[in-house]
N, C-alpha and C positions, 0 to 999 in steps of 0.2 A: 227251855234251853234251845230247842230247834228253831224257834222264832228269832232268837237273838242271832244265831248263826246265819239264818236266812237274811236278816236285816243287814248284818255285816257284809255278807256277800253282795247284796244289792248295792250297798254304799260303796264298796270297793270297786264294783263294776262302773258305777256312776263316776267315780273319781278317775278311773282309767279312761273312760270315754271322754271325759273333760280334757285330760291331758293329750289324748290322741287328736282331739278336734279343737284344741285351745284357740288356734288362730281363727278358725271359722266362727266359733262362738263369740270371740271378741269382736269380730267384724260386724256381727248382728247386733251385739249389745252397744258397742261404741261406734256408731255410724258417723260418717263425715257430715258436717253441717254446711260444707261448701259445695258450690257447683262444680261438677266434674267436667274437665275440659280435656280435649285431645291435644297432642303436641302441635298439631296443625293450627289449633286455636291460639297457641302461644305466639307463633311467628310463621310467616309465609315460607321461610327458608326450609321448613319441615314438610312442605308439600311433597308428595310422592310421585313416582313415575310408574304408570301402568305397564307391567311386563307381560302379563297374561290375565285371563279371567279370574284367576285365583292367586295372583302374586303381584305385589307392588314393591318397588325398590326405591332407594333414596336418590334424590337429585344430587348432582355433583357438588352443589353448595353445602351439602350436609355429610360429605365424605370427610372424615377427620384423620388426623395423626393420633395414634394412641400407643399404649404399652401395657405390659402385664406386670403385676406386682407379686413377688413371691410370697406365698403364705407364711414362709419362715419369718417374715417381718412382724406378723401378728399385730397389724394395725387395726385399731378398733374404730367403729363408727364410719366406715367408708361408704361412699355412694355406690350404688349398683352400677353395672356396666351401661345400662340404659340411661340412668341418670347422668353419668359421666359424659355420655355421648351428647345429651341435650346441652350440658354446660359447655362442652367443647365446641359444638356447632354454633351456639350463641356467641362464643368468643370470636368466631370467624368474622362476625359482623359488628364487633365492638372494638372501639379504640381505647377507651378508658374503663378499667374494670376494678372493682373493689371487692375484697373477700374478707368477711368476718370469720376467722378461724382457719388457720393454715394447716394445723395438725402435721401430717407427714409431708404435705405439699403435693399430694396427688392431683387434686383439681387445679391447683395453682400451675403445676407443670403442664397439664392439659390446656389450660387457658393460654399459656405462653407459647406452646407448640402450635396452636391453631389460630392465634390472633396475628394480625399483620405486623410487619417489622417495626412500624412506628407506634405500636400500641404500648400502653403502660398499665401495669398491674400492681395494685397495692394489696398487701395481705397482712392482716393484724393477728398477732398470736402472743402467747405468753411463754417465757422461759419458766422452768420448773420452780425457781425461787420466787418468781413473780406470782405464780399460781398459788403458792402457799399463803400469800398475803390477801387473797380474795376473801371478802367478808360475805358470809351466807346470810341472806335476809330471812326473816321468819316464814315468809310465804314461798321460799325457794325449795324445790324438790331435792331431797337428800341424794338420790342416785345421780341426778344431773350435776350436783355440786361435786360429787366424788369423781365423775367423769372428766370434769375440768382438770383435776389433778392428774388423772391417768393419760390424758391426751396432750398435756403441756410438757412434753418430755423431749421435744426436738429443738435443736439449735442449728442443725444441718438438715436439709430437706431433699426430697427426691430430685429436685431440679438443681441442687447445688453442684457447681462445676460444669453445668451444661451450657451450650451455646446461647440458649434463650434466657439464661438467668439475668442477663443485662436488662431485660424488660421488667423484671420483678423488683419491687421494693418491699422488704419485710419490715413491718413495724412491730417491735417487741414492746408491747404496752397493754395495759388493761383497757379494753374498749370503752369501759365506763368513763375513762378519762380522755378519750379521743376528742379532739377539737374539730368537730365537723364543719365549723365555719370556714376552714381552709379548703373545703371540698364541695361547697354548695353548687348544686345543679351541674355537676361535673361528669357523672358516670353514666355510661351506656348500659352497664350490667353490674349488679351488686348481688353477691351470693352470701347468704346468711347461714352460717353453720358453725358458729362459735359456741360459747357456753349456753347450755340449754335450761338454765334456771330462769324463772320468770323475769327477774329483774334485769338479767343480761339480754334476754330475747327482746324485751320491751325497749331497752336502751339501744341495742343494735338496730332494731327496726325503725324506731323514731328518728335516729340519725340517718338511716338509709333513705327515708322519705325526703329528707332535706338534701341529700347528696345526689340523688338520681336526677338525670336531666329530663327534658320534656318528652323525649322519645325512649326513655330507658325502661329497663325491666329489673324487677327485684325477684330473686328466688329464695325460698326458704327450704332447708332440708329437715327431714325427720318429722313431717306431719303424719303421725301414726296414732290415731285415736285408740286408746286402750293400752298403749305401750307406756310403762311406768316412767322410763327415762325421758320420754318425749311429752309427758303430760303438760308441762309448762309451755312448750312450743304450741301445742294444740290449744291450750287455754287462751294464750295471747292472740293467736290467729283468729280464733272464733270471736274474740272481743272486737278486734279491729275490722273484721269482715262485715260488721254491722254498718260501718261507715265507709269502707273502702271495698272495691271489687277485687276480692281475692279468690282465685280459682285453684282447685286441686287437680294436678296433672294425673290423668289415668295411668295406672300401672306403675306409679312411683310414690315416693314419700315427699315429693316436691310440691310446693305451692308457688304461685306467681302473682305478681301485680304488674300491670302494664300502665305506664304513666301517659297513656293515650288510648284512644278507642280503636 
């Protein structure tokens, strides 16, 4: 009997240790297959200014306009503050921007706030009744499919009624039905953060590769190996990275593709 009790104690301790160190364990098991890159590798606008021997600051080109979102909104799946800064900074040097997945409009708003007055931002999203019509393919992640429904609840956005809303065109449609031929070689920046099922990630990415211009950048959000809701994002990016140079940005869940060297 004492051996059973000891075995149960050991097992319970192992389970406790796992949950306490779950993130560290997952990082060791589910390692990134992509080359790790610094934000300075993404674009020269992120080069820093030396302030002292142990402190570097941002150049004026990467100082952005930003805002805080109240936790009361309970918005799911948002980018981190660091990730949002990266997107906003790239918007400062982009005239034409496309976003797959508007959600609350946080990043759309940041893009509009920081881009030039003559910039144009397109963002595609679903109304709740449109999301209910999404068909789940057999190889699509169940959690990712559920999240499509949870995130497609907005018809007004954080930028609604703002001065910069005039820059933004929201497309209420299923991105699977988006006619990308209207946007060939058009965009300086494309941000992919729509549905995270395999079929949608592949669809959005394949269209983005046609829509990006010769000097453009594509960003993907939620590259998190080991995270259940992101596994289709990871799966697709690992597949295309065999033929395209996709890098993982350090300290983020962002990946990027530059349509130039």
